[in-house]
C-alpha positions in Angstrom: -1.7 91.8 148.0 -4.4 89.2 147.5 -7.2 89.7 145.0 -10.2 87.4 144.6 -11.7 86.8 141.2 -14.9 85.2 139.9 -15.1 83.4 136.5 -17.9 84.4 134.2 -19.4 82.1 131.5 -17.2 83.7 128.9 -14.0 82.6 130.8 -13.1 86.1 132.1 -12.0 86.5 135.7 -13.0 89.7 137.4 -13.4 91.4 140.8 -16.9 92.6 141.8 -20.5 91.7 141.1 -20.3 92.4 137.3 -17.8 91.4 134.7 -16.4 94.7 133.3 -15.7 93.0 130.0 -19.2 91.7 129.1 -21.5 92.7 132.0 -22.1 89.1 133.2 -23.3 88.6 136.8 -24.6 85.8 138.9 -25.5 84.9 142.5 -22.0 83.5 142.7 -20.2 86.7 141.8 -22.5 88.7 144.2 -22.0 86.2 147.0 -18.2 86.2 146.6 -18.0 90.0 146.4 -20.1 90.4 149.6 -18.0 87.8 151.5 -14.7 89.6 150.5 -16.2 92.9 151.5 -17.2 91.5 155.0 -13.8 89.9 155.5 -11.9 93.0 154.5 -14.1 95.2 156.7 -13.3 92.9 159.6 -9.6 93.3 158.9 -9.2 89.6 158.2 -6.8 88.1 155.7 -8.5 86.5 152.8 -8.0 82.9 152.0 -10.1 80.1 150.4 -10.6 78.7 153.9 -11.8 82.1 155.1 -14.2 82.4 152.2 -15.7 79.0 153.0 -16.0 80.0 156.7 -17.7 83.2 155.6 -20.4 81.1 153.9 -19.4 81.2 150.3 -21.2 78.3 148.6 -19.4 75.5 146.7 -21.0 76.7 143.5 -19.3 80.1 144.0 -16.0 78.5 145.1 -15.9 76.6 141.8 -15.8 80.0 140.0 -13.2 81.5 142.4 -9.4 82.0 142.0 -7.1 84.0 144.2 -3.9 85.7 143.1 -1.3 87.1 145.4 0.5 90.0 143.8 4.0 91.1 144.9 3.0 94.7 144.6 -0.4 96.5 144.4 0.8 98.3 141.2 0.8 94.9 139.5 -2.8 94.0 140.5 -5.6 94.1 137.9 -9.4 94.0 138.1 -10.1 91.6 135.3 -8.4 89.2 132.9 -9.5 87.6 129.7 -7.5 84.5 128.9 -7.5 82.9 125.5 -7.6 79.4 126.9 -5.9 77.1 129.5 -3.5 74.2 129.5 -5.4 71.3 130.9 -3.7 68.0 131.6 -0.7 69.1 129.5 -2.8 70.2 126.5 -3.6 73.7 125.3 -7.3 74.2 125.0 -8.8 77.4 123.6 -11.8 78.6 125.7 -14.3 77.6 123.0 -13.3 73.9 123.4 -13.6 73.7 127.2 -16.4 72.1 129.0 -18.8 73.5 131.6 -16.1 73.3 134.4 -14.4 76.2 132.8 -17.4 78.3 131.7 
């Protein structure tokens, strides 16, 4: 099972137009959600290539991750990481630059 997530400016990743953790939304999250809905309705598998082909902008793609779950019971709608390991170094979210917000 593949899920597509958008990153909000607080560093959360979520499915849908609005972050369920803080309510954040943008044209990128709306664009991504609409493309996933179109692809799913057409019965197409979802991949990053398919999202680009469906017209998702590069700005939206920069906020996109996909996770393939081994079982639908393991899938979640949102995640709130504390930080990321970047170039081998742990970085709490508050110390990351605009590429991660």
